VEXGUMAR-660675 format. One line per 8 residues: number of its first residue (from 1); their letters; for each residue x, z, y of N, C-alpha, C. Coordinates in steps of 0.2 Angstrom, whole numbers, plus 5000, padded with zeros to 4 digits. Each point is the difference from the previous one (the first is absolute). Example, Ala and Ser with C-alpha at 12.3 -4.5 7.8 and 13.67 -1.06 7.14 Angstrom:
1 = as = 5066,5039,4972,4996,5000,5006,5004,5000,5006; 4998,4996,5005,5004,5001,5006,4996,5003,5005 .
REM end
This chain:
1 = mtmpqsva = 5250,4819,4831,4999,5002,5007,4994,5005,5000; 5001,5005,5003,4994,5005,5000,4996,4999,5007; 4994,4998,4999,4995,4999,5006,4999,5007,5003; 5000,5000,5007,4998,5006,5003,4993,5002,4999; 4999,5006,4999,4993,5003,4999,4997,5001,5006; 4993,4998,5001,4996,5001,5006,4999,5007,5001; 5000,5002,5006,4999,5007,5001,4992,5001,5002; 4997,5004,4997,4993,5001,5001,4999,5004,5007 .
9 = pptatarr = 4995,4998,5004,5000,5003,5007,4997,5007,4998; 5002,5005,5005,4998,5007,4999,4993,5001,5000; 4997,5004,4996,4993,5000,4999,4998,5005,5006; 4994,4998,5003,4998,5005,5006,4997,5006,4997; 5001,5005,5004,4997,5007,4997,4992,4999,5000; 4997,5002,4995,4993,5000,4999,4997,5005,5005; 4995,4997,5003,4996,5004,5005,4996,5006,4997; 5001,5006,5002,4997,5006,4997,4993,5000,5002 .
17 = tnsspmtp = 4996,5002,4995,4992,5000,5001,4998,5007,4998; 4993,5000,5000,4997,5007,4997,5002,5001,4993; 5001,4995,4996,5001,5001,4993,5008,5001,4998; 5004,4999,5005,5007,5001,4999,5002,5007,4997; 5005,5000,4996,5002,5007,4998,5002,5004,5005; 4999,5007,4999,5001,5005,5005,5007,5002,4999; 5004,5000,5005,5007,5003,5000,5000,5007,5001; 5006,5003,4999,5000,5008,5002,4999,5001,5007 .
25 = idgvrlfa = 5003,4995,5004,4999,5001,5008,4992,5000,5001; 4997,4995,4997,4993,4999,5001,4996,5007,4998; 5002,5003,4994,4997,5006,4998,5001,5005,5005; 5006,5001,5003,5000,5005,5005,4996,4999,5006; 5000,4993,5002,4996,4998,5006,4992,5002,4998; 4998,4998,4994,4993,5001,4999,4998,5008,4999; 5005,5004,4997,4999,5007,5000,4999,5003,5007; 5005,4998,5005,5000,5002,5006,4993,4998,5004 .
33 = fslffigh = 4998,4994,4999,4993,4998,5002,4995,5004,4998; 5000,5001,4993,4994,5004,4997,5000,5007,5002; 5006,5003,5001,5000,5007,5002,4997,5001,5007; 5003,4995,5005,4997,5000,5007,4993,4999,5000; 4998,4994,4997,4993,4998,5001,4995,5005,4996; 5001,5002,4994,4995,5004,4996,5001,5007,5003; 5006,5002,5002,5000,5007,5003,4996,5001,5006; 5001,4995,5005,4996,5000,5006,4993,4999,4999 .
41 = atvmnlsq = 4998,4996,4995,4993,4999,4999,4997,5006,4997; 5003,5003,4996,4998,5007,4997,4998,5005,5005; 5005,5001,5004,5000,5005,5006,4994,4998,5004; 5000,4994,5002,4994,4998,5005,4993,5000,4997; 5000,4999,4993,4993,5000,4997,4998,5007,4999; 5005,5005,4998,4998,5007,5000,4998,5002,5007; 5003,4998,5005,4998,5002,5007,4993,4998,5001; 4999,4993,4998,4994,4997,5001,4994,5004,4996 .
49 = lvasllll = 5001,5001,4994,4995,5004,4996,4999,5007,5003; 5005,5004,5001,4998,5006,5003,4996,5000,5006; 5002,4996,5005,4997,4999,5006,4993,4998,4999; 4999,4995,4996,4993,4997,4999,4995,5005,4997; 5003,5005,4995,4996,5005,4997,4997,5005,5005; 5005,5001,5006,4998,5005,5005,4995,4996,5005; 5001,4994,5002,4997,4997,5005,4993,4997,4998; 4999,4998,4994,4994,4996,4998,4994,5005,5001 .
57 = plsprvcr = 5000,5006,4997,4994,5005,5001,4999,5001,5008; 5005,5000,5004,4999,5001,5007,4997,4994,5004; 5003,4995,4999,4998,4994,5004,5003,4993,4996; 4995,4997,4997,5002,4993,4997,5003,4996,5004; 4998,4999,5007,5003,4996,5004,5008,5002,5002; 5001,5006,5001,5007,5002,5001,5004,4999,4994; 4997,5001,4994,5004,4999,4993,5002,4992,5000; 4995,4996,5002,5001,4993,5000,5006,4998,5005 .
65 = kfnqhaeh = 5000,5003,5006,5005,4998,5005,5007,5003,4997; 5000,5006,4997,5006,5002,4997,5003,4995,4995; 4996,4998,4995,5002,4995,4995,5002,4993,5003; 4997,4998,5006,5003,4995,5003,5007,5001,5003; 5001,5006,5002,5007,5002,5002,5005,5000,4994; 4997,5003,4994,5004,5000,4994,5002,4992,4998; 4995,4996,5001,5002,4993,4998,5005,4997,5005; 5001,5003,5006,5005,4998,5004,5007,5003,4997 .
73 = wfanllva = 5000,5006,4997,5006,5002,4997,5002,4995,4995; 4995,4998,4996,5002,4996,4994,5003,4993,5003; 4997,4998,5005,5003,4993,5003,5007,5002,5003; 5001,5006,5002,5007,5001,5002,5005,5000,4994; 4997,5002,4995,5004,5000,4993,5002,4993,4998; 4995,4996,5001,5001,4993,4998,5005,4996,5004; 4999,5002,5007,5005,4997,5004,5007,5002,4999; 5001,5007,4998,5006,5003,4999,5003,4997,4994 .
81 = vtslwapt = 4997,4999,4994,5003,4998,4994,5001,4992,5001; 4996,4997,5003,5002,4993,5001,5006,4999,5005; 5000,5004,5005,5006,4999,5005,5007,5002,4996; 4999,5005,4995,5006,5002,4997,5002,4996,4994; 4995,4998,4996,5002,4997,4994,4998,4993,5000; 4996,4997,5004,4999,4993,5000,4998,4997,5007; 5005,5001,5004,4999,4998,5007,4999,4993,5001; 4994,4999,5003,4998,4993,5001,4997,4999,5007 .
89 = klvltgdr = 4998,4994,5002,4997,4999,5006,4994,4996,4999; 4995,5001,5005,4994,4996,4999,5000,4994,5005; 4999,4994,4998,5000,4994,5004,4993,4998,5000; 4997,5001,5006,4993,4999,5001,4999,4993,5003; 4995,4996,4998,4998,4994,5004,4992,5001,5000; 4997,4997,5005,4993,5001,5001,4997,4994,5004; 4994,4999,4998,4996,4995,5004,4999,5002,5007; 4999,4995,5004,4999,5002,5007,4993,5003,5002 .
97 = ellagqss = 4996,4999,4995,4993,5003,5001,5001,5008,5000; 5005,5003,4998,5001,5007,5000,5000,5003,5007; 5001,4995,5005,5000,5002,5007,4993,5000,5003; 4995,4997,4997,4994,4998,5003,4997,5007,5001; 4997,5000,5007,4997,5006,5002,5005,5006,5002; 5006,4998,5000,5005,5006,5002,5001,4999,5008; 5003,5005,5002,5001,5001,5008,5005,4994,5002; 5000,4998,5006,5004,4995,5003,5008,5002,4999 .
105 = rcaatpng = 5001,5007,5000,5007,5002,4999,5003,4998,4993; 4995,5001,4995,5002,4998,4993,5000,4992,4999; 4996,4997,5003,4999,4992,5000,5006,4997,5003; 5003,5003,5005,5005,4997,5004,5007,5001,4997; 5000,5005,4995,5007,5001,4997,5002,4995,4995; 5006,4997,5000,5002,4995,4996,5001,5003,4993; 5003,4996,4995,5000,5001,4993,5003,5007,4999; 5004,5003,5004,5003,5007,4999,4995,5005,5002 .
113 = laepcwfa = 4993,4999,5000,4995,5005,5002,5000,5005,4995; 4998,5006,5002,5000,5006,4996,4993,4999,4995; 5001,5001,4994,4995,4998,4995,4994,5005,5001; 5000,5006,5003,4994,5003,5001,4994,4996,5003; 5002,4995,5004,4995,4996,5003,4996,4996,4994; 5004,4998,4995,4997,4996,4994,4995,5005,4997; 5001,5006,4999,4996,5005,4996,4996,5004,5005; 4999,4999,5006,4997,5004,5005,4992,5002,4997 .
121 = pavehgci = 4996,4995,4998,4994,5002,4998,5000,5004,4994; 5005,4999,4995,5000,5004,4994,5002,5008,5002; 5005,5000,5005,5002,5007,5002,4994,5004,5003; 4995,4996,5004,4995,5004,5003,4994,5001,4995; 4998,4995,4996,4994,5000,4996,5001,5000,4993; 5006,4999,4997,5001,4999,4993,4999,4993,4998; 5002,4998,4994,4999,4994,4997,5000,4999,4993; 4999,4995,4997,5001,4998,4993,5007,4996,5000 .
129 = visnhqty = 5004,5002,4996,5006,4996,4999,5000,4997,4993; 5001,4993,4999,5000,4997,4994,5007,4997,5000; 5003,4999,4994,5006,4998,4999,5001,4997,4993; 5005,4995,4999,5002,4998,4994,5004,5005,4997; 5001,5001,4993,5003,5005,4997,5006,4998,4996; 5006,5000,5003,5006,4998,4997,5003,5005,4995; 5001,5006,5003,5003,5005,4996,4997,5007,5002; 5002,5005,4996,4997,5007,5002,5003,5003,5006 .
137 = fdwiiiwi = 5005,4996,5003,5003,5002,5006,4995,4998,5006; 4995,4996,4999,4996,4997,5005,4996,5006,5004; 4997,5005,4996,4996,5005,5003,5005,5004,5004; 5006,5001,4998,5005,5004,5004,5001,4997,5007; 5002,4993,5000,5001,4996,5006,4994,5000,5004; 4994,5000,4998,4994,5000,5004,4999,5007,5003; 5002,5005,4996,4999,5007,5003,5005,5001,5005; 5006,4997,5000,5005,5001,5005,4998,4996,5006 .
145 = laymercd = 4997,4994,4999,4997,4996,5006,4995,5005,5003; 4996,5003,4997,4995,5005,5003,5003,5005,5003; 5006,5003,4998,5004,5005,5003,5002,4998,5007; 5003,4993,5000,5002,4998,5006,4994,4999,5005; 4994,5000,4998,4995,5000,5005,4996,5006,5001; 5003,5006,4997,4998,5006,5000,4993,5001,4997; 4999,4996,4995,4993,5001,4996,5002,5002,4993; 5006,5002,4999,5002,5002,4993,4996,5005,4997 .
153 = gyvkiilk = 4996,5004,5004,4996,5006,4997,4993,4997,4998; 4998,4994,5001,4994,4998,4999,4999,4994,4995; 5006,4999,4996,5000,4995,4995,4996,5002,4994; 4996,4996,4998,4995,5001,4994,5002,4994,4995; 5003,5002,4994,5003,4996,4995,4995,5000,4994; 4999,4994,4997,4996,5000,4994,5004,5000,4994; 4999,5005,4995,5004,5001,4994,4997,5000,4994; 5003,4999,4994,4997,5001,4994,4998,5008,4999 .
161 = adlkhvpv = 4995,5001,4997,4997,5007,4999,5005,5004,4996; 5004,4998,4996,5004,5004,4996,5006,5003,5004; 5001,4997,5006,5006,5003,5004,4998,5007,5003; 4993,5001,5001,4998,5006,5003,5002,5006,4995; 5002,4999,4994,5002,5005,4995,5008,5001,5000; 5003,4996,5004,5008,5001,5000,5001,5007,5003; 5005,5004,4997,5002,5006,5003,5002,5000,5007; 4999,5004,5004,5002,5001,5007,4997,4994,5004 .
169 = fgwgmrlf = 5002,4994,4999,4998,4995,5004,4992,4999,4999; 4997,5001,4995,4993,4999,4999,4996,5004,5004; 5001,5006,5001,4996,5004,5005,5001,4998,5007; 5007,4999,5001,5001,4997,5007,4996,4994,5002; 5000,4995,4996,4996,4994,5001,4992,5002,5000; 4998,5004,4996,4993,5002,5001,4998,5003,5007; 5005,5005,5002,4999,5003,5007,5001,4995,5005; 5004,4995,4999,5000,4994,5005,4994,4996,5000 .
177 = dfiflkrk = 4995,5001,4996,4994,4997,4999,5001,4992,4998; 5005,4999,4996,5001,4993,4997,4994,4999,4995; 5000,4993,4999,4994,4998,4996,5002,4998,4993; 4997,5004,4995,5002,4999,4993,4995,4996,4996; 5002,4994,4997,4995,4996,4997,5001,5000,4992; 4995,4999,4997,5000,4999,4992,5000,4993,4998; 4999,4996,5005,4999,4992,4998,4994,4999,4996; 4995,5004,5001,4993,4999,4998,4995,5000,5006 .
185 = waddqqtf = 4998,4994,5001,4996,4999,5007,4995,5005,5001; 4996,5002,4994,4995,5005,5001,5002,5007,5003; 5006,5002,4997,5003,5006,5003,5003,4999,5007; 5004,4995,5000,5004,4999,5006,4996,4998,5006; 4994,4998,4999,4996,4998,5006,4997,5007,5003; 4999,5005,4996,4998,5007,5003,5006,5003,5003; 5006,4999,4997,5006,5003,5004,5001,4996,5006; 5000,4994,5001,5001,4996,5006,4994,5003,5005 .
193 = trhmqriv = 4994,5001,4998,4995,5002,5004,5002,5006,5004; 5002,5005,4996,5001,5007,5002,5006,4999,5005; 5005,4997,4999,5006,4999,5004,4998,4996,5007; 4997,4995,4999,4998,4996,5006,4995,5004,5005; 4996,5004,4997,4996,5004,5004,5004,5005,5004; 5005,5003,4997,5004,5005,5003,5004,4996,5006; 5003,4994,4999,5003,4997,5005,4996,4998,5006; 4993,4998,4998,4995,4999,5006,4999,5006,5004 .
201 = ehddpswl = 4999,5006,4996,4998,5006,5003,5005,5003,5005; 5007,4999,4997,5005,5004,5004,5003,4995,5006; 5003,5003,5004,5002,4997,5006,5008,4998,5000; 5002,4999,4993,5007,4998,4999,5001,4993,5000; 5006,4997,5003,5002,4993,4999,5003,4999,4993; 4995,5000,4995,5003,4999,4993,5002,4993,4999; 5006,4999,4996,5002,4994,4998,4999,5000,4992; 4995,4996,4999,4998,4999,4992,5004,4994,4998 .
209 = lifpegtv = 5005,5002,4995,5004,4995,4997,4998,4998,4994; 4999,4993,4999,4997,4997,4994,5005,4994,4998; 5001,5000,4994,5004,4994,4997,4995,4996,4996; 4997,4995,5002,4994,4997,4997,5002,4997,4993; 5007,4999,4999,5002,4997,4993,4999,5005,4995; 5000,5007,5002,4999,5005,4995,5006,5003,4997; 5005,4996,5000,5007,5002,4997,5005,4996,5002; 5007,5001,4998,5005,4996,5002,5000,4994,4996 .
217 = vcdkrvai = 5004,4995,5003,5000,4994,4996,5005,5001,4994; 4998,4997,4994,5004,5001,4994,4998,4994,4996; 5003,4999,4995,4999,4994,4995,4993,5001,4997; 4998,5006,4998,4994,5001,4997,4994,4999,5004; 5001,5003,5007,4994,4999,5004,5000,4993,5003; 5005,4996,5000,5000,4993,5002,4996,4996,4995; 5001,5002,4994,4996,4996,4995,4993,5002,5000; 4998,5006,5001,4993,5002,5001,4997,4996,5006 .
225 = snkyadkm = 5004,5001,5006,4997,4997,5006,4999,4992,4999; 5005,4997,4997,4999,4992,4999,4995,4999,4995; 4999,5004,4995,4994,4999,4996,4993,5000,5003; 5000,5005,5005,4994,5001,5003,4999,4994,5006; 5005,4998,5003,5000,4995,5004,4998,4993,4997; 5002,4999,4994,4998,4994,4996,4992,5001,4999; 4998,5005,4998,4993,5002,4998,4995,4999,5006; 5003,5002,5006,4995,5000,5006,5001,4993,5004 .
233 = gykrpvht = 5005,4996,4998,5002,4994,5004,5004,5001,5006; 5003,5006,5001,5005,5001,5005,5007,4997,4999; 5003,4998,5005,5007,4998,5000,5004,5006,4998; 5005,4999,4995,5004,5005,4998,5005,5002,5005; 5000,5007,5002,5005,5002,5005,5007,5000,4997; 5005,4999,5004,5007,4999,4997,5004,5007,5001; 4999,5003,5006,5004,5006,5002,4996,5006,5001; 4993,5000,4999,4996,5005,5000,4995,5000,4994 .
241 = llprvngt = 4996,5005,4999,4995,5000,4995,4993,4999,5004; 4995,4998,4996,4993,4999,5003,4998,5007,5002; 4997,5000,5006,4998,5007,5003,4993,5002,4996; 4999,5006,4999,4994,5003,4998,4996,5002,5006; 4994,4998,5001,4996,5000,5006,4996,5006,5000; 4997,5003,4995,4995,5005,5000,5001,5006,5004; 5006,5003,4999,5002,5006,5003,5001,4999,5008; 5003,4995,5002,5002,4998,5007,4993,4999,5003 .
249 = rfclsqlr = 4996,4996,4997,4993,4998,5003,4996,5006,5001; 5000,5005,4995,4996,5006,5001,5002,5004,5006; 5007,5001,5000,5003,5005,5005,4999,4997,5007; 5000,4993,5000,4999,4997,5007,4993,5000,5002; 4995,5000,4995,4993,5001,5002,4998,5007,5002; 5004,5005,4997,4999,5007,5003,5003,5001,5006; 5005,4997,5002,5004,5001,5006,4998,4996,5006; 4996,4995,4999,4998,4996,5006,4997,5004,5005 .
257 = gripyiyd = 5002,4999,5006,4998,5004,5006,5005,5006,5001; 5004,5002,4995,5004,5005,5001,5007,4998,5001; 5002,4994,4998,5007,4997,5001,4999,4993,5002; 5004,4998,5005,5000,4993,5003,5003,4995,4996; 5006,5002,4997,5004,4995,4997,5002,5001,4993; 5002,4995,4996,5004,5000,4994,5007,4997,5002; 5005,5004,4998,5007,4997,5000,5002,4998,4994; 5002,4994,5000,5002,4996,4994,5008,5000,5000 .
265 = ltigyegl = 5003,5003,4995,5008,5000,5000,5002,4996,4994; 5005,4996,5001,5003,4996,4995,5007,5002,5000; 5002,5003,4994,5007,5003,4999,5004,4996,4996; 5007,4999,5002,5005,4996,4997,5006,5004,5000; 5004,5000,4994,5006,5004,5000,5006,4996,5000; 5005,5001,5004,5006,4996,5001,5004,5000,4994; 5002,4994,4998,5005,4999,4994,4996,4998,4994; 4993,4999,5001,4996,4998,4994,4999,4992,5001 .
273 = kkgdiped = 5000,4997,4994,4998,4993,5000,4994,4998,4996; 4998,4994,5001,4994,4998,4996,5001,5001,4993; 4995,5003,4997,5000,5001,4993,5002,5007,4998; 5003,5004,5004,5002,5007,4999,4994,5004,5000; 5000,5005,4995,4995,5005,5000,5003,5006,5005; 4997,5001,5005,5003,5005,5005,5001,5007,4997; 4995,5002,4996,5000,5007,4997,5006,5000,4995; 5002,4995,4997,5006,5000,4996,5006,5000,5003 .
281 = eyglvsmy = 5000,4997,5006,5006,5000,5004,5001,5006,5005; 4995,5003,5003,5000,5005,5004,4995,5006,4998; 5001,5003,4995,4996,5006,4998,5002,5006,5003; 4996,5005,5000,5002,5006,5004,5007,5003,4997; 5001,5000,4993,5006,5002,4997,5006,4996,5003; 4999,4994,5000,5006,4996,5002,5002,5001,5008; 4994,5001,5004,5001,5002,5007,5004,5006,5001; 4997,5005,4997,5002,5007,5002,5005,5003,4995 .
289 = gkcvypra = 5001,4996,4994,5005,5003,4996,5006,4995,4999; 4999,4994,5000,5006,4995,4999,5002,4996,5006; 4998,5002,5006,5002,4997,5006,4999,4993,5000; 4995,4998,4997,4997,4993,5000,4994,5000,5004; 5000,4998,5006,4994,5000,5004,5001,4994,5005; 4994,4998,5003,5000,4995,5005,5003,5003,5007; 5004,4996,5003,5003,5002,5007,4995,4999,5005; 4995,4996,4999,4994,4998,5004,4994,4999,4996 .
297 = vhihvkry = 4995,5003,5003,4993,4999,4997,4996,4996,5006; 4998,4994,4998,4996,4996,5005,4993,5001,4999; 4997,5001,5006,4992,5001,5000,4997,4995,5005; 4996,4996,4998,4996,4996,5004,4993,5003,5002; 4998,5001,5006,4994,5004,5002,4995,4995,5003; 4994,5000,4997,4994,4996,5002,4994,5005,5001; 4996,4999,5005,4994,5004,5001,4994,4996,5000; 4995,5003,4997,4993,4997,5000,4995,5005,5002 .
305 = avadipdd = 4996,4997,5005,4994,5004,5002,4995,5002,4995; 4998,5006,4999,4995,5001,4995,4994,4997,5001; 4998,4999,5006,4994,4997,5002,5000,4992,4998; 5006,4997,4999,5000,4993,4998,5000,4999,4992; 5000,5005,4996,5001,5000,4993,4993,5000,4997; 4998,4995,4996,4994,5000,4997,4998,5007,4996; 4994,5002,5000,4998,5006,4997,4997,4999,4993; 4998,4994,4999,4997,4999,4993,5005,4999,4995 .
313 = eegcskwm = 4998,5000,4994,5005,5000,4994,5004,4994,5000; 4996,4994,5000,5003,4993,4999,5005,4999,5006; 4997,5001,5006,5004,4999,5006,5006,5004,5001; 5000,5007,4998,5006,5004,5000,5005,4998,4995; 4997,4998,4994,5005,4997,4995,5004,4994,5002; 4996,4995,5003,5003,4994,5002,5006,5002,5006; 4998,5005,5004,5005,5002,5005,5006,5003,4997; 4999,5004,4996,5006,5004,4997,5004,4995,4996 .
321 = hqvfvekd = 4997,4995,4996,5004,4995,4996,5004,4996,5005; 4997,4998,5006,5003,4996,5005,5006,5004,5003; 4999,5006,5001,5006,5005,5003,5006,4999,4995; 4998,5000,4993,5006,5001,4996,5003,4993,4998; 4996,4994,5002,5002,4994,4999,5006,4999,5006; 4998,5002,5006,5005,5000,5005,5006,5005,4999; 4999,5005,4997,5005,5005,4999,5005,4997,4994; 4997,4996,4995,5004,4997,4995,5004,4995,5004 .
329 = armarfye = 4997,4996,5004,5004,4995,5004,5006,5003,5004; 4998,5005,5003,5005,5004,5004,5006,5002,4996; 4998,5003,4994,5006,5002,4996,5004,4994,4997; 4997,4994,5000,5004,4994,4998,5005,4999,5005; 4998,5000,5006,5005,4999,5006,5005,5005,5000; 4998,5006,4999,5005,5006,5000,5005,4999,4995; 4999,4998,4994,5005,4998,4995,5004,4994,5001; 4997,4996,5004,5004,4994,5002,5005,5002,5005 .
337 = mgrfphdh = 4998,5004,5005,5004,5001,5006,5004,5007,5000; 4997,5004,4996,5003,5007,5000,4997,5005,5005; 4995,4997,5003,4996,5004,5006,4994,4996,5001; 4995,5003,5004,4994,4997,5001,5001,4995,5006; 4997,4995,5001,5000,4995,5005,4999,5003,5007; 5004,4997,5005,4999,5002,5007,4996,4995,5004; 5000,4994,4999,4996,4996,5004,4998,4994,4996; 4997,4995,5004,4996,4994,4997,5005,4995,4997 .
345 = tedkaipe = 5006,5000,5002,5005,4996,4996,5002,5002,4993; 4998,5007,4999,5002,5003,4993,4994,5001,4996; 4994,5000,5003,4993,5000,4997,4995,4997,5004; 4997,4995,4997,4995,4996,5004,4994,5004,5001; 4999,5006,4997,4994,5004,5001,5001,5004,5006; 5006,5001,5003,5001,5003,5006,4998,4995,5006; 4996,5002,5005,4998,4996,5005,5006,4998,5004; 5001,4993,5002,5005,4998,5004,5001,5003,5006 .
353 = gepvlqmt = 5006,5002,5002,5001,5003,5007,4999,5007,5000; 4998,5003,4994,4998,5007,5000,5004,5004,4994; 5007,5001,5001,5004,5003,4995,4997,5007,4999; 5001,5002,4993,4998,5007,4998,5003,5005,5004; 4997,5006,5000,5003,5006,5002,5006,5003,4995; 5005,5003,5003,5005,5002,4995,5003,5007,5003; 5001,5004,4995,5003,5007,5001,5004,5002,4994; 5005,5003,5001,5005,5003,4995,5000,5008,5001 .
361 = rdaqsdql = 4999,5004,4995,5001,5007,5001,5003,5003,4994; 5005,5004,5001,5003,5004,4994,4995,5005,4997; 4999,5000,4994,4995,5005,4996,5003,5007,5000; 5001,5003,5006,5002,5006,5001,4998,5003,5007; 5002,5006,5001,4997,5004,5006,5006,5003,5004; 5001,5000,5006,5005,5003,5004,4999,5008,5000; 4993,5002,4999,4999,5007,5001,4999,5003,4993; 5003,4997,4994,4999,5002,4994,5003,5007,4998 .
369 = lsefifmw = 5006,5002,5003,5003,5006,4999,4996,5006,5003; 4998,4999,5006,4996,5005,5004,4993,5001,4996; 4997,4995,4998,4994,5000,4996,5001,5004,4994; 5005,4999,4996,5001,5003,4994,5001,5008,5001; 5004,5001,5006,5001,5007,5001,4994,5004,5002; 4996,4997,5004,4993,5002,5002,4996,5001,4994; 5000,4995,4995,4996,5000,4994,5002,5006,4996; 5006,5002,4999,5002,5006,4996,4998,5006,5004 .
377 = fqflailt = 5000,5001,5006,4997,5006,5004,4993,5001,4998; 4996,4994,4999,4993,5000,4998,4999,5003,4993; 5005,4997,4996,4999,5002,4993,5001,5008,4999; 5006,5002,5003,5001,5007,5000,4995,5004,5003; 4997,4998,5005,4994,5004,5004,4994,5000,4995; 4999,4995,4996,4994,5000,4995,5002,5004,4994; 5006,4999,4997,5001,5002,4993,5003,5007,5000; 5003,5002,5005,5003,5007,5000,4995,5006,5000 .
385 = pawyvlry = 4995,4999,5005,4994,5005,4999,4996,5000,4993; 5000,4993,4998,4996,4999,4993,5004,5004,4995; 5007,4999,5000,5004,5003,4995,4999,5008,5000; 5000,5003,5006,4999,5007,5000,4993,5002,4998; 4995,4996,5001,4993,5002,4998,5000,4999,4993; 5003,4995,4997,5000,4999,4992,5004,5006,4997; 5005,5002,5003,5004,5005,4997,4996,5007,5000; 4997,5001,5005,4996,5006,5001,4994,5000,4995 .
393 = alssvasv = 4997,4994,4999,4994,5000,4996,5003,5001,4993; 5005,4997,4998,5003,5001,4993,5002,5007,4999; 5003,5003,5005,5002,5007,4999,4993,5005,4999; 4995,4998,5004,4994,5004,4999,4997,4999,4993; 5000,4994,4998,4997,4998,4993,5004,5004,4995; 5007,5000,5000,5004,5003,4996,4999,5008,5000; 4999,5003,5006,4998,5007,5000,4994,5002,4997; 4995,4996,5001,4993,5001,4997,5000,4999,4992 .
401 = vsvls = 5004,4995,4998,5001,4999,4992,5004,5006,4997; 5005,5003,5004,5003,5006,4997,4996,5006,5000; 4996,5001,5005,4995,5005,5000,4995,5000,4994; 4998,4994,4999,4994,4999,4995,5003,5001,4993; 5007,4998,4999,5003,5000,4994,5002,5007,4998 .
REM end
């Protein structure tokens, strides 16, 4: 008698990640993204370069204002590619201290309040933004958040010095006055000093973005972070890296009296679980090329008054490490719940009877089409005369050469 064979259950389709093979459809998708993104970036950076060469000798202030406007162009581009290739929404939660000092209108609004109240001091005076660093999508999301607050022209990002040599994008980032570091403190301190002096002197509400971990979470950096934690007697973080304090402390010391608050963002990506390496799951190639992206990005917002943060090296270091201890615990709850906690029953660190603020926004803009049309009018207004001037100059040079020969 033949025994019936057991039927194996169907295997679940493996979840695609950043390292998954690229299909022909992915290739078409990535090509379309690259054409749209690099094409627009090239045109806007050419416009930016031409206008800056003309404006800088006439008025450095006007040149700076123009490049802030050009930074808004780039934010439009980031919002556009995210809306078209990786449409996601921002799920914001925030401590109720964000309403401290706000008008009664803001304070009386329930959890559906408009989040400009959360960032009102940053919109008026600028701020330092610190965040955990999950993936290279983090800076895009934070820039989009600044776009929603109409501060996208004032974002200052800290980058590796090598990136300023990248064709097209390199000169654009230089004109945006981004901060390029060599990771040698003797050189970087001078760079920080120059940039902080400019922020203090100018009347712009700059958003200085700092990732204190220095890089995204990965196996190599986790090992380095744990080794240093053991050496210094710190508790090993589970979901973050140990923060680097020097750069943040120096910037903070230079900007005291100029900005009132530090905004502390904790970012978590939907669909990830404990033990995942976020950059391996949601890299930029997977998001914009392979249709593998989070449908929601969760951001917890906490605000610290600069006046309450110690200025001495030891005190600031303790404060920063405590911020990341809390951030690590917050990420642990995120991986347990799939979102950040809402009230005391979900997290004992939240005061009883004081649920957190909540807000959900699509990472897109209703005016994006009109903004792109207006942006292209500006490109043509800058590049068309420049093209005629260049053609006339080349023709003149050719005539002179022919005469001389």
